[in-house]
N, C-alpha and C positions, 0 to 999 in steps of 0.2 A: 473368186474362190482360190485362185492360185496364190494370191497375195496372203491369204489366211494361212495356207499351207507353208508358205515361206516363213512366216513368223512362228508357226508351230515348230518347224525344223530348227530355226534359230534358237528358240527356247530349249529344245532338246539338246542341242550342242552345248549351250551355256550350262545346262544342268550337269553336264559332264565335268564341270569344274568344282562341283560341290564337295567331293571327297578331298580335293586338294585344299579348298578353302577351310574345310573343317580341321584338317591337319594344321593349317596355318594359324587358325584361332588358338589351337592348343599350344603350339610352340610360342605364340605371343604371350599366352598366360603363364608359361614357364618363368618368364621374367619377373612375375609378381610373387613367385613362391618364396623369394627371399624375405618378403615383408608380410606375406599372408600364409602362414603355416601353423602347425600345431605345437611347435617346439616350446613356446612360452607356457603351455599347459602341461608339459611333461615334468616328471620328477623322478629321482631315483626310486625305483620300486622293485620289489620282489614278489612275484605271485607263484604259487605252487602250480607248476605247468605240467600237464600230461601231454606228451608228444604221441600222436597217432600216426603210424606208418602202415598204410595198407600195402600188403605184399602178396603178390601172386607170382610164384616162380621167379623170385628176385635174388637167387643165390649168388649171382655175379656181383651184386652191389650192396646187399643188405648189411653184411658185416662191416664194411667200410663206413657206411652211413651211421651205424650204431656207434662205432668208435669216434667218429667226428662229433656226434651228439654228446658223448660222454666227455669230450675235451673242451666243450664250450666254457667260456668265462661266465658261468652261472652257478649259483649255489647248488651243490650236488643233492642236498637234502630237500631242495625245492623242484627237483626234476625227475620225472618218471617217463620212460620210453616204452611204449606198447607197440610191439610188432603184431599187426593183425593179419595173421596167416590165412589167406583165402583158399584153403584146401590145396596148397602148393604140392606139386609132385616132384620137385627138385630138392636140393639140400637146404632150402629156406628154413624149414622147421628145425633142423639140427643146428644150423648156425644161430638162429634166434635163441634156442634153448641153451646153447653154449655161452652166448652173451649174457643170458639171464644168470647163469652160474658165476660168470666173471664179475657181474655188477648186481649182486643180490639187493633187492629193494629199490633198484633203479631201472632195470630192464625186465620186461615181462613179455611172455609169448602167449598170445590169444589165438586159438585155432578154430577156424570155421570148417566143419566137416563137409558142408555143402557149399561150394564156391561157384565162381563163374558168373555171378549175377551183376558184377560191375563194381566200380570203386565206391559209389554211394552206399550200396548195401554193406560193403565191407566196413566202411567208416561208421555206419550206424551200429554195427556190432560192437565196435570199440567204444563209441559214445555211450551206449547203454551201460557198458561196464564202468566207465570213469564217472558217469553221472550218478552211479548207484551208491556212492559214498560222498562224504563231505570234504575229502582231501583236496580234490582238484579245484583250483580257482580260475584256471585258464587252460585252453586247449590249443596246442599247436598242431595243425594238420600239415603234413608234408608228404613228399614222395620218397620212394625207396632209393632213388639215385641222387637226391639233392644233398649237397654239402653246405653247411652253414659256416660263414666266417665266425671266428671265435666270439665276437661281441654282438653278432646279429640278433640273438634272442634278447639280450639285455636292452638293445636299442628299441626293439619292438615292444617289450613289456612296459617300458617307461611311459608309453602313451596311455596305458590303463590307469595311470594316476588320475586321469580325467574320467569320471563316471559316465560322461556322455559318449565315450568311445566304446564301440562294441567289437570292432575287428580291425586288425592291422595286417598289411602285407609288406613284404620286403622286395628289394630289387633283385629279381632272378636274372643272373647273367649266364650267358652261354659259356661253358667251360670244357668242351669236348677236347680230348687229347688222344691223337692229334686232330686238329680241326681241318676240315676241308672247305671247298668253295661254298657248299650249301650251309654248313654249320656257321661259317664266318658271316654269311649273309644274314642268318638268323641273329647272330651277335649284334650286327649293326641294326637290324630291325628292332631288337629289344630296346635299344636306346630310344627309338621313336615311340614304340608301343608301351614302354614301361617308364623309363627314366624321364621322358618328356611328357607323355600323355597323362601319366598318373600324378605327376607334379601339378599339371594343369587341373586335373580333377580335384586335387586337394584344394586348389584355389577356388574352384567352383563349389566346393562343399559337397561333392558327390563322387563316389568311386564306382567305376563300371564293373570292376572285378577284383576281389581279393584272391589273388592267384592261388590255384589249387596246391602248388608245391610249397607255399609259404603263407599260410593263413593262421593268424592267432586270434582266437575268440575268447572273450570273457565268459565265465560261467553264466552270468546273468543274461548275456546276449544269446547264448545257445538255448537257454530255457525259454527266453522270449520268442524265439523263432520256431519253437516246437520241440527242441531237444533232439532233433534228427535232421539228416541231410535229405533234401528232395531226391527222389529216385525216378522222377518222371521225365527228366531231361538229360541231355548229354553234357550240360554245363552246370554241374551241381555247385561249383564255386561261385559262378555269377549269380545263380539263383539265391544262394545263401547271402551274398552281398546285397542283393536287392531287398531281401526280407529284412536284413539288418537295418537298412536305411529307412525302409517303410515303417519299421517298428519304432523309429525315433532315435536310433543310435547312429553314430558316425562310423564310417569305414575309412581308413587312412592308408596312405602309402608312405613308408619311411625309406627314402633313397639311400640313406647311410647304412641301412641294414642289408648287407650283401650276402646272397647265397649263390651257389654255382650248380648248374644242371647240365647234364649231357643232352645234346639236341641232335636230331637226325642229320645225317650227311648224305642221304639218298633221297631222290625225288619221291620215290614210292613211299618211303617212311614219312616224309614231310606231308605228303598228300593225305595219308591215313590220319595223321595227327590233326592236321588243320581241318579236315572234313568233319571230324568229331566236334571241333571247336565251333566251326561255322554253323553246323546243324544246331548245336546247342544255343547259339545266339539267336537263330531264327525261332527256335522253340520258346526262348525267353521273351522275345519281342511279342509273341502272341500271348504267352501266359500272363504277362503283365500289361496287357493292352489297356486295362482300366487306369493304369498309373501314368501313361504318357500325356504330356502337355496339359496337365491339370490347371484349371483357371486359378489365377492368383498365386501360383507356385513359382517362386523364383529360384529355388534351390532343390536339390535332390533329383530323383528320377523324373518327376513331373515338370522340371524346369525346361523352359524353351530352348536354351542354348545346349544343354546336355542332350535333350531329345533330338535336336537337329544334328548334332555331332554323331550320336548313336546311329541314326537312320542314314546319314550320309555314308557311314562306314558299312552298315549292313547292306545297303542298297547299291554299293559301289559297282558290282557287275552289271546290274540293270541300268544304272546311269551311264556306264561305258557303252553298252549296246545302244542306248537311246542316242548318245552323242554320235556313234558311228552311223546309225540310220539317218539321223538328221543331217550330218555332214554330206553323206553320199547323195541324199535327196536334193540338197541345195545345189550340188554340182550340176544337176540337170534342170532345176527350177530357176536358179539365179546364181550363176557362177561367181559373180562379184561378192554377193553376200556369203557364199560358201567360203571364200578365202578369208573374209573378215572374221567369220565365226571360228574357222579353223585356227586363224592367227591368235585370236583371243584365248582359245582353249589351250594351245600349246605354250603361249607366253605365260599364262597362269602356271602351267606345269613347270616352266623354266624357273620362275621366281620362287615357287614353293620348294622345288628340288634343290636349288642353290641355298636357300635359307635353311632348309633342314640339314643339309650337309654341314654347313658352317656351325649350326647350333649343336649338332651331334659332337663335334670336336670340342665344343665348350662344355657340354654336359658330361661327357665321358671320354676324355682324350685318350685314355689307355686303350679302350676297346676300339675307338675310331682309328687309331694308328695301326692296330692289328688287322683291321678289316676295312681299310679305306677303299681298296679297289672294289670289293664286293658292295660297299655302300654306294660308290659312284655308279656301279653298273646294276644296282638293284632294279631300276625300271627297265633295264635292257639297253644294249647298245643301239638298237634300232630306235627306241624311244628317245634316247639321248640325241641321236641324229635328227629326229623330228623337232626336238627342242632347239637344236642349232639352226635348223631351217627357219623356224619361226623368228629367230633373232637376226639371221642373215639370209633372208629369202632370195634376194637377187643372185647372190653368189651360188647358192645351192641349186637355184633354178637353172643357171647356166651349166652347172655340172650335169644335171639330168638331160638337158638338151644336147649336151656334147656327145651323148651316146646315139649313134645312128639307129634309125628305125629299120627293121628287117625288110619292110616293104609296105606298099600302100594298103594291102589287105589287113595289116596288123600294126596298129599304132603303138609302139613301145612306150612312148611318152604318156599316152592316155592311160595305159595299164599301170604305169608307175604312179601317176597322180591318184588313180582310184585306190591303189594299194596303200598309199600314204594316208589318204583320208579314212580308209577302213581300219587302219592299224589300231586305233584306240579301242576297238572291240575285237578285231581279228587276233590281237595279241593273245587273247585267252584261248582261242582255238589252237594257236601255235604252241602255247604252254601245255595244253592238254595233249597235243601230239607228242611233245617231249616226254611227258609222263608215261604215255603208252609205249613210247620207244624204249625207255628204261625198263618198264615193266616187262617188255618182251625180251629183255636180256641184253640190250645194247650196252657196250662198255662205257665206262666213265670218260675215257679219252675222246669219245664221240659226243656224248651227251653234254659234258661241261662247257665246251666252247659254244655249242648251240644255246645252252642255258644263259651264257653271258650275252649272247645276241638277243634272246627273247626277254630275259629278265626274271628274277625270282618274284618280283612284284606281280607281274601278270600271272605267274603260277598261282599265287595266293588268291588272286581275283578269280581265276578259273576254278579253284577249289570252292570258293564261295558260290559260284554259279552252279557247280555240281551239287552243293548242299541244297540249293533251291529245288533241283530236280529230284534229289533223294526225298526231300520232305513232301513234295507234290505226289510222289509215287507211294508215299507211306512206307518207306523202307524201315526195317527193324531198327529200333534204337538200341543198338548193341555197343557196349563198351569195347572198343578195339584197342588193346594196349600197344603202346609204342615200346618195342624191345630195346633195352639199354645194355651196354657192354660193361659199364663200370669204370670207363676210362675218363675220369673227370679230374681236372687239375685245378688247383687253387692258385690264382695269379696274384693275389694280394695278401 
């Protein structure tokens, strides 16, 4: 019986490598994007584009965003910007109305008198308006703080020359000014989560998400998916993406269409933002349960590879906890096997970690140079130390043994070994403690060094685990807006 449990524990530890292997598969597919992409089907095209900007108390950013939209290299007579004012109580209405006077026929202010229902409801108010006449040929949905590079919209629209394409997203880059440790970590993460992953998804022929801050839809696609945005989940952009693909149209990522967005530089704000995203992904996984792993489906949501990558990501915190329990159990059941499993787990992490770092410098050298330290410390200094141990076990073992044990009643070395084996799951508890510490008012000079030790990666995993708890408890599906200050810089 013990032998069976040993094998169960070994499998549990090995399953902990699934998120890293999923990331590796996507990075390997990036190399095929140069030969397997949609560019041959593009053509110079102009579509009459209605830009929808949902705005609830966006007085700090809305005027700048409108001005940037009006400065795009896109025909003015084919561009209309609709500020959908969600019953704002600040200066948003006045700023939108003033912009409408500056740009008559191009900027419009739509006011909802009853707001607070969330982004999807606000967007649907605007969609009903622009779908009500024949002028609009495509809709660009963006956020009130996002700034587009001058040629971004032109690059996105060119894909609509192919009638098989229903939606296109851009490369949203972190552009906070000034940036801090957290926002620079997000900048590096976006290289992996967007520039790399979405290129890989282009190759696979399926897109996980047409990002909410930069999503262009053809009129035909919007009508095909019901003419409205789903309001039942917290991930309306992913829901729309899935519907687009299930209706038979392609969703694409154009890495050359660059837009800039302000991102959180505080753990509390990051936690709030990512909790909404993580809960939305869980809701989507259940809502589209009929679509996963469909027989004979090699592409799209039902494809095996995409499904494995999706669930390896969504289940990351569960897999990490399984790896922790499996490794700790093996220490007592079979120490020799415990070391072998631990060694494989962290060697896998080492390989993927180094491969990702190098690929990020190839994919987006500018952002990588700006945030290389945050990228290197993304998994946390403690995790980097564990990776080093897996590569040089003898030397680091000697280092641990060099510290004398306080006494026979308390074996320091055994405690250290237990902590090292537990870190793959315990890092999420440490990340949660950091979040609570900052939420309690701890200063940045205390939290940031500890964050470098624990890692932003474990924080995101802790958020995902919290999302599981929230969903199991049936927490309210409330749209909790991330407050922005309007300090966005254009770096290119």
